[in-house]
C-alpha positions in Angstrom: 3.3 -1.6 -28.0 2.4 -1.1 -24.3 5.7 0.7 -23.6 5.1 3.1 -26.5 1.6 3.9 -25.3 2.9 4.4 -21.8 5.6 6.7 -23.1 3.0 8.7 -25.2 0.8 9.0 -22.1 3.7 10.1 -19.9 5.0 12.6 -22.5 1.5 14.1 -23.0 1.0 14.3 -19.2 4.3 16.0 -18.7 3.6 18.5 -21.5 0.1 19.2 -20.1 1.4 19.7 -16.6 4.2 22.0 -17.9 1.6 24.1 -19.7 -0.6 24.2 -16.6 2.3 25.0 -14.4 3.3 27.9 -16.7 -0.2 29.2 -16.7 -0.4 28.9 -12.9 3.0 30.7 -12.4 2.1 33.5 -14.8 -1.2 34.0 -12.9 0.6 34.0 -9.6 3.4 36.5 -10.0 4.8 36.8 -13.6 8.3 36.0 -12.1 10.8 33.3 -12.5 10.8 31.1 -9.5 13.2 28.7 -7.8 13.1 26.3 -4.9 16.2 25.1 -3.2 16.3 21.9 -1.1 17.2 23.8 2.1 14.0 26.0 1.6 11.6 23.0 1.4 9.2 22.9 4.4 8.3 19.4 5.4 5.3 18.6 7.6 3.1 15.7 8.7 0.1 14.8 6.5 -2.9 13.4 8.4 -3.7 10.7 5.9 -0.1 9.3 6.0 1.5 7.4 8.8 3.0 9.8 11.4 6.6 9.2 10.3 5.9 10.3 6.7 6.4 13.8 5.6 4.9 15.9 2.8 6.2 19.2 1.3 4.2 21.4 -1.1 6.5 22.9 -3.7 4.1 24.4 -6.3 0.4 25.2 -6.2 -2.2 24.4 -3.6 -3.1 20.7 -3.5 -6.4 21.5 -1.8 -7.6 23.5 -4.8 -8.3 22.8 -8.5 -5.1 23.3 -10.5 -1.6 22.0 -11.0 0.5 21.1 -7.9 3.8 19.6 -7.1 4.5 17.9 -3.8 7.3 15.8 -2.4 6.7 12.8 -0.1 9.3 11.3 2.2 8.8 7.9 3.8 11.4 6.5 6.3 12.5 2.9 6.2 9.9 0.2 6.7 6.9 2.5 6.6 3.9 1.1 4.7 1.1 3.1 3.1 -1.8 0.6 2.9 -4.0 0.3 -0.3 -5.5 3.6 -1.3 -6.4 5.6 -4.4 -6.4 9.2 -5.5 -9.0 10.9 -7.8 -6.3 12.6 -9.8 -3.7 11.1 -12.2 -0.3 11.5 -10.7 3.3 11.5 -12.1 5.8 10.3 -9.6 9.5 11.0 -10.0 11.8 9.2 -7.6 14.2 11.7 -6.0 16.1 9.4 -3.7 16.0 5.9 -2.3 14.0 3.1 -3.9 10.2 3.7 -4.4 8.3 0.4 -4.0 4.7 0.5 -5.3 2.2 -2.2 -5.9 -1.1 -2.1 -7.7 -4.2 -3.6 -6.1 -6.9 -3.3 -3.5 -5.1 -5.7 -1.1 -1.6 -5.2 0.3 0.5 -7.9 -1.3 4.3 -7.5 -1.1 4.8 -9.8 -4.0 3.2 -7.1 -6.3 5.7 -4.4 -5.3 7.8 -3.1 -8.1 11.0 -1.1 -7.3 11.8 2.2 -8.9 15.3 3.6 -8.3 16.2 7.3 -8.2 15.5 9.1 -11.5 12.6 6.8 -12.4 9.2 8.1 -13.4 5.9 6.3 -12.7 2.5 7.4 -14.0 -0.5 6.4 -11.8 -3.9 6.9 -13.5 -6.7 8.4 -11.4 -8.5 6.0 -9.0 -6.0 3.2 -9.3 -5.8 1.3 -6.0 -2.1 1.0 -4.9 0.2 0.7 -1.9 3.8 1.7 -1.0 6.5 0.3 1.2 9.8 1.8 2.1 11.2 -1.7 1.8 14.9 -1.1 1.4 15.3 2.2 3.3 13.6 5.6 3.1 12.7 7.2 -0.1 11.6 10.6 -1.5 9.3 11.1 -4.5 8.0 14.1 -6.2 4.4 14.0 -7.3 3.0 16.2 -10.1 -0.8 16.3 -10.6 -3.8 18.5 -11.2 -5.8 18.9 -8.0 -7.4 18.9 -5.7 -5.4 16.2 -4.1 -7.5 13.4 -2.7 -6.8 10.2 -1.0 -9.2 7.4 0.1 -8.1 4.2 1.7 -9.6 0.9 0.4 -10.1 -0.2 4.0 -11.1 2.9 6.0 -9.5 1.5 9.1 -6.1 1.8 7.4 -6.5 5.6 7.2 -4.2 7.2 9.8 -6.4 10.3 9.9 -9.5 8.2 10.9 -11.5 9.7 8.1 -13.3 7.6 5.5 -12.5 9.6 2.4 -10.8 12.7 1.2 
């Protein structure tokens, strides 16, 4: 029963995001768009460890509306427990995405998601990541603005308490 409910939630989320994306695209330029891997621009993100990279693919994560970003973490990098105010749909592009749920970092709670996996993270769910078996790349789809707040403010690489 739990898997059916999770599937229904995922399906509804993806349909909703698709509709929102279509609305955003039609408002932006009324043109078909495409993004090739070689055109993706990666940059540091202040709230991530310095080795991590983020690329904005669609939308503006700082504003209200749909957005799609990609996140790259190199091997052995850890994102300590944090949460986001928006519900997120993660799609694993490459590597193995390890994520654990909880307010305290506990490697025994990590679950591995191989390439092609999809993971739905409800808003305000405390979680942590570890690039345990090598680097990984995920694609995150959500409705912004993007926010991140670390459970323990001293874990925030940006030095800010909340976002």
